[in-house]
C-alpha positions as CSV (number, residue, x, y, z in Angstrom):
1,M,0.0,0.0,0.0
2,R,1.3,3.5,-0.8
3,T,2.5,5.5,2.1
4,R,1.3,8.9,1.0
5,P,-2.5,8.2,1.4
6,V,-1.8,6.6,4.8
7,A,0.1,9.7,5.9
8,L,-2.7,12.0,4.8
9,L,-5.2,9.9,6.6
10,A,-3.1,9.9,9.7
11,L,-3.1,13.7,9.7
12,A,-6.9,13.7,9.1
13,A,-7.3,11.2,12.0
14,L,-5.5,13.5,14.3
15,S,-7.7,16.5,13.5
16,V,-10.9,14.4,13.9
17,T,-9.6,13.0,17.2
18,L,-9.2,16.6,18.4
19,L,-12.7,17.5,17.3
20,A,-14.0,14.4,19.2
21,A,-13.0,15.8,22.5
22,P,-15.9,16.4,25.0
23,A,-17.5,19.7,25.0
24,N,-16.0,22.2,27.4
25,A,-17.7,24.3,30.1
26,S,-18.4,27.1,27.7
27,S,-20.6,24.9,25.5
28,P,-24.4,25.1,25.5
29,I,-24.6,21.5,26.7
30,D,-24.6,22.3,30.4
31,S,-27.5,24.7,30.0
32,I,-29.4,22.2,27.8
33,V,-29.1,19.4,30.4
34,A,-29.9,21.8,33.2
35,R,-33.3,22.7,31.7
36,M,-34.3,19.2,30.6
37,T,-36.8,17.1,32.6
38,L,-36.0,13.4,33.3
39,P,-38.5,12.3,30.6
40,E,-36.8,14.6,28.1
41,K,-33.4,13.2,29.0
42,V,-34.6,9.6,28.7
43,G,-36.1,10.4,25.3
44,Q,-32.7,11.6,24.1
45,L,-31.4,8.1,24.6
46,F,-33.7,6.5,22.1
47,T,-33.5,6.3,18.3
48,T,-36.4,4.5,16.6
49,Y,-38.5,4.5,13.5
50,V,-41.7,6.3,12.8
51,Y,-44.2,5.5,10.1
52,G,-45.1,8.1,7.4
53,N,-43.6,9.6,4.3
54,D,-44.3,13.1,5.8
55,A,-44.0,14.3,9.4
56,T,-47.7,15.1,9.5
57,A,-49.0,12.0,7.7
58,A,-51.2,9.8,9.9
59,S,-50.4,6.1,10.1
60,P,-52.3,3.3,11.9
61,D,-48.8,1.8,12.7
62,N,-47.9,4.9,14.7
63,R,-51.2,4.6,16.6
64,R,-50.6,0.9,17.3
65,L,-47.0,1.3,18.4
66,Y,-46.9,4.8,20.0
67,G,-50.5,5.8,20.7
68,V,-50.4,8.8,18.4
69,D,-51.0,9.2,14.7
70,T,-48.2,11.1,13.0
71,P,-44.3,11.0,13.0
72,A,-44.3,14.5,14.5
73,E,-46.5,13.4,17.3
74,V,-44.2,10.5,18.1
75,V,-41.2,12.8,18.3
76,K,-43.0,15.2,20.6
77,K,-44.6,12.6,22.9
78,Y,-41.4,10.8,23.7
79,H,-38.9,13.7,23.3
80,L,-37.0,11.5,20.8
81,G,-33.3,11.9,20.5
82,G,-33.2,10.3,17.1
83,V,-35.1,8.8,14.2
84,I,-34.0,6.1,11.8
85,Y,-35.2,5.9,8.2
86,F,-36.3,2.7,6.3
87,A,-38.1,2.4,3.0
88,W,-40.8,0.3,4.8
89,T,-41.5,3.0,7.3
90,N,-40.8,6.3,5.5
91,S,-41.2,5.3,1.8
92,L,-38.0,7.1,0.8
93,Q,-39.5,7.7,-2.6
94,N,-37.3,10.5,-3.9
95,I,-35.0,13.3,-2.8
96,R,-37.7,16.0,-2.3
97,Q,-39.8,13.6,-0.2
98,I,-37.0,12.6,2.1
99,T,-35.8,16.2,2.6
100,T,-39.3,17.4,3.4
101,L,-39.8,14.6,5.9
102,S,-36.5,15.5,7.6
103,N,-37.5,19.2,7.8
104,G,-40.9,18.2,9.4
105,L,-39.4,15.9,11.9
106,Q,-36.8,18.5,13.0
107,A,-39.5,21.1,13.3
108,A,-41.3,18.7,15.7
109,A,-38.3,18.2,17.9
110,E,-38.8,20.8,20.6
111,G,-35.7,21.9,22.3
112,V,-33.0,19.6,20.9
113,P,-32.8,18.7,17.2
114,L,-32.8,15.0,16.2
115,T,-30.1,12.8,14.9
116,I,-31.6,11.3,11.8
117,A,-29.9,8.1,10.8
118,T,-30.0,5.3,8.2
119,D,-28.0,2.2,7.3
120,Q,-26.1,3.4,4.3
121,E,-23.2,0.9,4.0
122,H,-23.9,0.5,0.3
123,G,-24.0,-2.8,-1.5
124,V,-26.4,-5.2,0.3
125,V,-27.3,-2.7,3.0
126,S,-28.3,0.5,1.3
127,R,-31.4,2.7,2.1
128,M,-31.1,5.7,-0.1
129,P,-32.8,5.2,-3.5
130,A,-31.6,6.4,-6.9
131,P,-30.8,9.1,-7.9
132,A,-28.5,8.9,-4.8
133,T,-25.1,7.8,-5.8
134,Q,-24.6,4.0,-5.4
135,F,-21.4,2.4,-4.3
136,P,-20.7,-1.4,-4.3
137,G,-20.2,-1.9,-0.6
138,G,-17.4,-2.9,1.8
139,M,-15.9,-6.1,0.3
140,A,-15.7,-4.5,-3.1
141,L,-13.8,-1.5,-1.6
142,G,-11.5,-4.0,0.2
143,A,-10.8,-5.7,-3.2
144,G,-9.8,-2.3,-4.6
145,R,-7.2,-1.8,-1.8
146,D,-7.7,2.0,-2.1
147,P,-8.1,3.9,1.1
148,I,-8.6,7.2,-0.8
149,G,-11.5,5.5,-2.6
150,A,-12.9,4.5,0.8
151,F,-12.5,8.1,1.9
152,R,-14.3,9.4,-1.2
153,T,-17.1,6.8,-0.8
154,G,-17.7,8.1,2.7
155,Q,-17.4,11.7,1.6
156,V,-19.9,11.4,-1.2
157,T,-22.3,9.3,0.9
158,G,-22.2,11.8,3.8
159,Q,-22.7,14.8,1.6
160,E,-25.7,13.3,0.0
161,L,-27.2,12.2,3.3
162,R,-26.7,15.6,4.8
163,A,-28.4,17.2,1.7
164,V,-31.6,15.4,2.6
165,G,-31.4,15.9,6.3
166,I,-29.8,12.6,7.4
167,N,-26.9,13.4,9.7
168,Q,-25.9,9.9,10.9
169,A,-24.8,6.9,8.9
170,W,-24.8,3.5,10.5
171,A,-21.5,2.7,8.7
172,P,-18.9,1.4,8.1
173,D,-19.0,-2.3,8.9
174,A,-15.7,-2.9,10.9
175,D,-16.2,-6.7,11.2
176,V,-13.3,-8.9,10.0
177,N,-15.1,-11.6,8.0
178,V,-13.1,-14.7,8.6
179,N,-16.0,-17.2,8.4
180,P,-17.2,-18.0,4.8
181,A,-20.4,-19.2,6.3
182,N,-21.2,-15.9,8.0
183,P,-24.9,-15.3,7.1
184,V,-25.2,-11.7,8.2
185,I,-21.8,-10.0,7.5
186,G,-20.1,-11.4,4.4
187,V,-19.7,-8.7,1.7
188,R,-20.6,-6.0,4.2
189,S,-17.1,-6.5,5.6
190,F,-14.0,-5.0,3.9
191,G,-12.4,-8.5,4.1
192,S,-10.6,-11.1,6.2
193,D,-7.4,-9.3,6.9
194,P,-7.4,-7.1,10.1
195,G,-5.0,-4.6,8.7
196,L,-7.0,-4.1,5.5
197,V,-10.2,-3.8,7.4
198,A,-8.7,-1.3,9.9
199,T,-7.3,0.9,7.1
200,M,-10.6,1.0,5.1
201,T,-12.7,1.5,8.2
202,A,-10.7,4.5,9.3
203,S,-10.7,5.9,5.8
204,Q,-14.4,5.7,5.4
205,I,-15.0,7.2,8.8
206,L,-12.8,10.1,7.9
207,G,-14.7,10.5,4.6
208,L,-18.0,10.7,6.3
209,Q,-17.0,12.9,9.2
210,L,-14.1,15.0,8.0
211,G,-15.2,15.1,4.4
212,A,-19.0,15.5,4.9
213,N,-19.7,16.4,8.6
214,T,-21.8,13.3,8.9
215,S,-21.6,11.0,11.9
216,A,-20.2,7.5,11.3
217,A,-20.8,4.4,13.4
218,A,-18.3,1.5,13.4
219,K,-20.1,-1.8,13.9
220,H,-20.5,-4.4,15.4
221,F,-18.3,-4.3,18.5
222,P,-16.5,-6.4,19.6
223,G,-16.6,-8.1,16.2
224,H,-19.3,-10.1,14.3
225,G,-17.0,-11.6,11.6
226,D,-16.6,-15.2,12.8
227,T,-20.1,-16.6,13.2
228,A,-22.4,-18.9,11.3
229,T,-25.4,-17.6,13.3
230,D,-27.4,-14.5,12.4
231,S,-28.0,-12.3,15.5
232,H,-31.3,-11.2,14.0
233,T,-32.6,-14.7,14.6
234,G,-30.4,-16.2,17.2
235,L,-27.6,-15.5,19.7
236,P,-24.1,-16.1,18.1
237,V,-21.2,-17.3,20.2
238,I,-17.8,-16.2,19.1
239,T,-15.1,-18.6,20.3
240,H,-12.1,-16.4,19.7
241,T,-9.6,-16.4,22.6
242,R,-8.6,-13.0,24.0
243,A,-5.4,-13.2,21.9
244,E,-7.3,-14.0,18.8
245,W,-9.7,-11.1,19.5
246,E,-6.7,-8.8,19.9
247,R,-5.2,-10.0,16.6
248,I,-8.3,-10.4,14.4
249,D,-11.3,-8.4,15.7
250,A,-9.8,-5.5,17.6
251,P,-7.6,-3.6,15.0
252,P,-10.5,-2.1,13.0
253,F,-12.2,-0.8,16.2
254,K,-8.9,0.6,17.5
255,A,-8.5,2.3,14.1
256,A,-12.1,3.7,14.4
257,V,-11.3,5.1,17.9
258,A,-8.1,6.7,16.6
259,A,-10.0,8.2,13.7
260,G,-12.4,9.9,16.1
261,V,-15.5,8.0,15.1
262,D,-18.7,9.5,16.5
263,A,-20.4,6.3,17.4
264,I,-19.6,2.6,17.8
265,M,-22.5,0.1,17.5
266,S,-22.5,-3.0,19.8
267,A,-23.2,-6.5,18.7
268,H,-25.7,-9.0,20.1
269,I,-23.1,-11.7,20.4
270,V,-21.6,-13.7,23.2
271,V,-17.8,-13.7,23.5
272,P,-16.8,-15.9,26.5
273,A,-13.2,-14.9,26.4
274,L,-14.2,-11.3,26.9
275,D,-17.2,-11.9,29.3
276,P,-17.9,-15.5,30.6
277,S,-21.4,-14.5,31.9
278,G,-23.2,-15.5,28.7
279,D,-24.7,-12.1,28.2
280,P,-24.6,-10.5,24.7
281,A,-22.0,-7.8,24.3
282,T,-24.7,-5.1,24.2
283,L,-25.6,-6.0,27.8
284,S,-22.0,-6.7,29.0
285,Q,-20.4,-4.2,31.4
286,P,-17.0,-5.9,31.0
287,I,-17.2,-5.5,27.2
288,I,-18.9,-2.1,26.8
289,T,-17.3,-0.3,29.8
290,G,-14.3,-2.4,30.7
291,L,-13.1,-3.1,27.2
292,L,-14.4,-0.3,24.9
293,R,-14.4,2.6,27.3
294,E,-11.5,1.8,29.6
295,E,-9.1,-0.3,27.6
296,L,-9.6,1.2,24.2
297,G,-10.2,4.7,25.6
298,Y,-13.3,5.4,23.6
299,R,-15.1,8.6,24.6
300,G,-17.9,8.8,22.0
301,V,-21.4,7.5,21.7
302,I,-22.0,3.8,22.1
303,V,-25.2,2.7,20.4
304,T,-26.9,-0.7,20.5
305,D,-27.7,-2.7,17.4
306,S,-31.5,-3.0,17.0
307,L,-33.1,-4.1,20.2
308,E,-35.8,-5.9,18.1
309,M,-33.2,-8.6,17.2
310,A,-33.4,-12.0,18.8
311,G,-29.8,-12.0,19.9
312,V,-30.4,-9.5,22.6
313,R,-33.9,-10.8,23.7
314,E,-33.1,-14.4,24.4
315,R,-32.1,-14.0,28.1
316,Y,-34.1,-11.0,29.2
317,G,-37.5,-9.4,28.7
318,D,-38.0,-6.2,26.7
319,D,-38.4,-4.2,29.9
320,R,-35.0,-5.3,31.1
321,V,-32.9,-5.0,28.0
322,P,-32.7,-1.2,27.8
323,V,-31.9,-0.9,31.5
324,L,-29.2,-3.5,31.3
325,A,-27.7,-1.9,28.2
326,L,-27.5,1.4,30.1
327,K,-25.9,-0.3,33.1
328,A,-23.4,-1.9,30.8
329,G,-22.4,1.5,29.5
330,V,-24.4,2.0,26.3
331,D,-25.6,5.6,25.5
332,M,-28.1,5.2,22.6
333,L,-30.9,2.6,22.5
334,L,-31.9,1.6,19.0
335,M,-35.4,0.4,17.9
336,P,-36.8,-1.3,21.0
337,P,-39.6,-3.7,20.0
338,N,-42.1,-2.1,22.4
339,F,-41.1,1.5,22.7
340,D,-43.5,2.5,25.5
341,V,-42.3,-0.4,27.6
342,A,-38.6,0.4,27.0
343,Y,-39.1,4.1,27.7
344,H,-41.0,3.6,30.9
345,A,-38.6,0.9,32.0
346,V,-35.8,3.4,32.0
347,L,-37.8,5.9,33.9
348,D,-38.8,3.3,36.4
349,A,-35.2,2.2,36.9
350,V,-34.3,5.7,37.8
351,A,-37.3,6.0,40.2
352,S,-36.2,2.7,41.9
353,G,-32.6,3.7,42.1
354,E,-31.3,0.9,39.8
355,L,-30.1,3.7,37.5
356,T,-29.3,7.2,38.7
357,E,-30.1,10.4,36.9
358,G,-26.4,11.1,36.9
359,R,-25.9,8.0,34.8
360,I,-28.6,9.2,32.4
361,D,-26.9,12.6,32.2
362,Q,-23.6,10.9,31.2
363,S,-25.2,9.5,28.1
364,V,-27.3,12.5,27.3
365,R,-24.1,14.6,27.4
366,R,-22.3,12.3,24.9
367,I,-25.3,12.4,22.6
368,L,-25.5,16.2,22.8
369,A,-21.8,16.5,22.2
370,L,-22.2,14.5,19.0
371,K,-25.0,16.8,17.9
372,Q,-23.0,19.9,18.8
373,K,-20.0,18.6,16.8
374,R,-22.1,18.0,13.7
375,G,-23.8,21.4,14.0
376,L,-27.3,20.0,14.8
377,L,-27.9,22.2,17.8
378,T,-28.3,25.1,15.4
379,W,-30.3,23.2,12.8
380,T,-32.0,25.2,10.1
381,P,-34.5,23.9,7.4
382,L,-33.1,22.4,4.2
383,D,-34.0,23.4,0.6
384,P,-35.5,20.4,-1.2
385,A,-34.5,21.9,-4.6
386,A,-30.9,22.2,-3.5
387,A,-30.9,18.6,-2.4
388,E,-32.3,17.5,-5.7
389,A,-29.5,19.4,-7.5
390,S,-26.7,17.9,-5.4
391,V,-27.7,14.3,-4.8
392,G,-26.5,11.9,-7.6
393,S,-24.5,14.7,-9.3
394,A,-22.4,13.9,-12.3
395,A,-19.2,14.4,-10.2
396,H,-20.4,12.0,-7.6
397,L,-21.3,9.4,-10.2
398,T,-17.9,9.7,-11.7
399,I,-16.3,9.1,-8.4
400,A,-18.4,6.0,-7.8
401,Q,-17.5,4.5,-11.2
402,S,-13.8,5.2,-10.6
403,V,-13.8,3.6,-7.2
404,T,-15.8,0.6,-8.5
405,D,-13.6,0.0,-11.5
406,R,-10.8,-1.0,-9.1
407,S,-12.9,-3.7,-7.4
408,V,-13.6,-6.3,-10.1
409,T,-11.4,-9.4,-9.4
410,A,-10.3,-11.9,-12.0
411,I,-9.8,-15.1,-10.1
412,R,-9.4,-17.6,-12.9
413,N,-8.9,-17.2,-16.7
414,D,-7.4,-20.6,-17.5
415,A,-8.4,-20.7,-21.1
416,G,-7.5,-17.1,-21.8
417,L,-11.1,-16.4,-22.7
418,L,-10.9,-12.8,-21.3
419,P,-10.8,-10.1,-22.4
420,Y,-13.4,-11.1,-24.9
421,P,-13.7,-9.2,-28.3
422,A,-17.4,-8.6,-28.2
423,T,-17.7,-6.8,-31.6
424,G,-19.8,-8.9,-33.9
425,K,-20.4,-11.5,-31.2
426,S,-23.6,-12.5,-29.4
427,I,-23.5,-12.6,-25.6
428,L,-26.0,-14.1,-23.3
429,V,-26.4,-13.1,-19.6
430,T,-28.3,-15.3,-17.2
431,G,-28.1,-16.3,-13.5
432,A,-29.3,-15.3,-10.1
433,S,-29.3,-11.5,-10.0
434,A,-28.3,-8.3,-11.8
435,V,-28.9,-10.0,-15.2
436,T,-30.7,-7.2,-16.8
437,S,-28.2,-4.6,-15.5
438,L,-25.2,-6.5,-16.9
439,A,-26.9,-7.3,-20.2
440,T,-27.6,-3.6,-20.6
441,A,-24.0,-2.7,-20.0
442,L,-22.8,-5.4,-22.4
443,H,-25.5,-4.8,-25.0
444,A,-26.2,-8.5,-24.6
445,T,-29.3,-10.8,-24.4
446,P,-30.8,-11.1,-20.9
447,L,-32.3,-14.4,-19.8
448,V,-34.0,-13.9,-16.4
449,T,-35.4,-16.6,-14.2
450,A,-34.8,-19.3,-16.8
451,S,-34.8,-23.0,-16.2
452,T,-31.6,-24.9,-16.6
453,D,-32.8,-26.4,-19.8
454,E,-33.7,-23.0,-21.2
455,A,-30.4,-21.5,-20.2
456,V,-28.4,-24.4,-21.8
457,A,-30.4,-24.2,-25.0
458,A,-29.8,-20.4,-25.2
459,A,-26.1,-20.8,-24.4
460,R,-25.7,-23.1,-27.4
461,D,-27.1,-20.3,-29.6
462,H,-24.7,-17.6,-28.3
463,D,-21.0,-17.0,-28.7
464,L,-20.4,-16.3,-25.0
465,T,-22.5,-16.8,-21.9
466,V,-22.0,-14.9,-18.6
467,V,-23.7,-16.6,-15.6
468,L,-24.1,-14.6,-12.4
469,T,-24.2,-16.4,-9.0
470,N,-25.4,-15.1,-5.7
471,N,-24.6,-17.1,-2.5
472,V,-24.7,-20.6,-4.0
473,S,-25.5,-23.4,-1.7
474,A,-24.6,-27.1,-2.2
475,G,-27.2,-28.9,-4.3
476,S,-29.0,-25.7,-5.2
477,A,-30.6,-24.8,-8.5
478,Q,-27.9,-22.2,-9.0
479,Q,-25.2,-24.8,-8.7
480,A,-27.0,-27.1,-11.1
481,L,-27.4,-24.2,-13.6
482,V,-23.7,-23.3,-13.6
483,K,-22.5,-26.9,-13.9
484,A,-24.9,-27.5,-16.8
485,L,-23.7,-24.5,-18.6
486,I,-20.0,-25.5,-18.1
487,A,-20.9,-29.0,-19.4
488,T,-22.0,-27.5,-22.8
489,G,-18.4,-26.9,-23.6
490,R,-19.4,-23.4,-24.8
491,P,-17.4,-20.3,-23.7
492,I,-18.7,-19.6,-20.2
493,V,-17.8,-16.8,-17.7
494,V,-18.9,-17.3,-14.2
495,V,-19.3,-14.2,-12.0
496,A,-19.9,-14.2,-8.2
497,V,-21.9,-11.0,-7.7
498,R,-22.0,-11.4,-3.9
499,N,-19.8,-13.7,-1.8
500,P,-16.7,-14.8,-3.8
501,Y,-16.9,-18.2,-2.0
502,D,-19.3,-19.4,-4.6
503,L,-16.3,-20.8,-6.6
504,T,-16.1,-23.7,-4.1
505,R,-19.4,-25.0,-5.6
506,F,-18.0,-25.4,-9.1
507,P,-14.2,-25.5,-9.1
508,E,-14.3,-26.8,-12.7
509,A,-15.2,-23.3,-13.9
510,A,-12.3,-22.1,-16.2
511,T,-13.2,-18.4,-16.1
512,Y,-14.3,-16.8,-12.9
513,L,-14.7,-13.2,-11.7
514,A,-16.0,-11.6,-8.6
515,T,-17.7,-8.2,-8.1
516,Y,-19.0,-8.5,-4.5
517,S,-22.0,-6.4,-5.5
518,T,-25.1,-6.5,-7.7
519,T,-25.2,-2.7,-8.1
520,A,-25.5,-1.2,-11.6
521,V,-22.1,0.6,-11.1
522,S,-20.5,-2.8,-10.5
523,M,-22.1,-4.3,-13.6
524,R,-20.7,-1.5,-15.7
525,S,-17.2,-2.1,-14.3
526,L,-17.7,-5.9,-14.9
527,A,-18.7,-5.3,-18.5
528,K,-15.6,-3.3,-19.2
529,V,-13.4,-6.0,-17.8
530,I,-15.1,-8.7,-19.8
531,T,-14.8,-6.8,-23.1
532,G,-11.4,-5.3,-22.6
533,G,-12.5,-1.8,-21.8
534,S,-10.4,-2.0,-18.6
535,A,-8.1,-4.4,-16.9
536,P,-9.2,-6.2,-13.7
537,R,-7.5,-4.6,-10.7
538,G,-9.2,-6.2,-7.7
539,K,-7.4,-8.5,-5.3
540,L,-9.3,-11.1,-3.2
541,P,-10.0,-9.5,0.2
542,V,-10.7,-12.9,1.6
543,E,-9.5,-16.5,1.1
544,I,-11.5,-18.9,-1.0
545,P,-11.0,-22.0,1.1
546,G,-8.9,-24.7,-0.6
547,L,-8.6,-22.8,-3.8
548,Y,-7.2,-19.3,-3.7
549,P,-5.4,-17.2,-1.0
550,Y,-6.2,-13.8,0.2
551,G,-4.6,-11.3,-2.2
552,H,-5.0,-13.4,-5.3
553,G,-6.1,-11.6,-8.5
554,L,-5.2,-11.7,-12.2
555,T,-4.8,-8.9,-14.6
556,W,-4.1,-8.5,-18.3
557,S,-3.2,-5.9,-20.9
558,V,-5.9,-4.1,-22.7
559,T,-5.7,-1.8,-25.7
């Protein structure tokens, strides 16, 4: 890796670390805390979703969950500290609608403006719709080995989020994906090498925060990369020793702390080597306070992963989880399954003496310091027309294409099939996903949701067939399709458009590429590699077990 970008990022990290210092006595935080009631303070601890594409739009879901009708009424009733956006709660139809929603919610936040957040990792976890600029996600960036590209990804993402009123990105994913069977992280991770993940994590944080004044959140502490259990549906147990945690999982979070990250998100995982109690990390005082606060020296906001997830609800009731998370040292409580129960559980814990108001004040101050640092305490309404003009700009789209062009990885080209001279040739694209997008980029024939027999027959009528795979399992229809196409003896290019581990299901494939992403920008980069418009530059950010090592990647000359 070149030293100059690393040096630049180190200087930027220093400046962000200085900015991350707690507010001093001359700040407005003391006066804000002094005038807040206990219910207002407790409300600041919660970030949750509200239903409606406009702040004043009534929804029966709000009535069912919160006892009021509109998003604005939810914000006022519970003195919310933050709101999180999803397409299924807020529509996220277009730039004007999102901006107008943000303005309305902020207007409803009496006293202290909201953090407005969304999961904008890109790739498989992306909430902002087109025309917002789309990037391919963590593992594709890891394949590109370009920290400046990661910085620019964060910068563009943050600028577009701020344009529509979203001031907090739940990104980047700082997990080191060392388990090919990981069902919940995979391509969300930058890769399996702790040094690579640490560099890219810090770079993207700096892009979001230094480049765009948007809060970043490194997730999922203390590291969700070595599990075959999804914490949305179960409680994973990570069997790393303390030494393995130090070597594998810790470096990206240490890099995030050094970069001055605004927030770190906890994981609903059990790590016996770090806490033998059996409690998930979100509820673990030894992990949240002992490890993250005291050993790593983190001073920013600690936020839970969603409290709706099964991993944090297996041992305790929904009334106990938020209280135990606060006792562990968490500051921000994300998406409790029964908001009213969670909110009043915290109030009751203060009334009973289980939590002190001083403890609540500690977290409120951290949250207010984050808001002050990002300029939210002096929030003013946004111009929807200006947002429409800036989001998805030509300059941003050019950056996204440039970053993505570095990511396509040529893993195998045994027959020298690529680059393929497409002029005068007929090309078929089929497979699991992104078929139409790639066919458009290649000016090829798309064959979507075809049976194996249909695909084989079509392949015999074309000069080249490109088959796209997406998380192939043993004995699946995807595996049967690829094997049948290879058996035709026709020129076949196999492309993994999500996890590159797919190659283990058909090691007989002679030509194999990986994009780590189904996005249109990735398909354009792939098309250029296939036809010789550009050379492949990606290197495997993970090992393909038994076949190819970390760092493998072919390239070739193009004219």
